[in-house]
C-alpha positions, 0 to 999 in steps of 0.5 A: 785719107792722108788729108783727113789725118792731117786735118785731125792732127791740126784740130787736136793741136789747137784744141785744149781742154782746160779743167778748172772744176768751177766753170761747167758741170764737168769742170772742163771747157774747150778753148782754142790756143795757138799751134805749138811753137817750134823748139830749136834747143833744150835747156836744163838748170842746175841750181846753186846751193847759196841761193836756196830754193829758186823759181825761174821764169823762162819764156812761158815756163816756171821752174821751181828748183831746190838748192843744188838741184837739177831740172829735167830737160825742156825745149825752148825756142831761142827765136822767141823773146819772153820773160826771164826772171829769177826769184831766190829764197836768198836775195829775193828777185835777182833779175827780171827781164820782160822781153829777153832775147834768148837768141843773143848772149846771156849774162844776167849778172846773177846766175849766168855770169860768163857770157854765153848763148843757147846753142840750137840743136843742143841741150844747154845746161844752165850751170849755176855753180859755174855761172855759165851755159854748157852746150851739150852739158845736160845731165 
């Protein structure tokens, strides 16, 4: 019984229904995806007012944040390299790293200007106004 439940959970974790509305009569087609990657930290982003609205690309996520606004908290795998990009209303593309190492020190020179790391098992606030990452600083 427990084995059957584990198999069922595994099956649901790799099956995703992507609904596009134009590929099949019902608008849905099944596709396989890789199992979800582990999350070892959380992040939250507080935007600066002088950048206007911004779009952050962090790993596989896209965050659109109004000036002086705050995102929800999101999980991140700091052991996974990935995209790290910021595009702002004021200044355009401020940085774009395609294979960024999230396990190391972050100092992008535009948003995070005080070198810090994302601490595992904590919710790390990317505090734009102060230019730093604050472990356990999520609001």
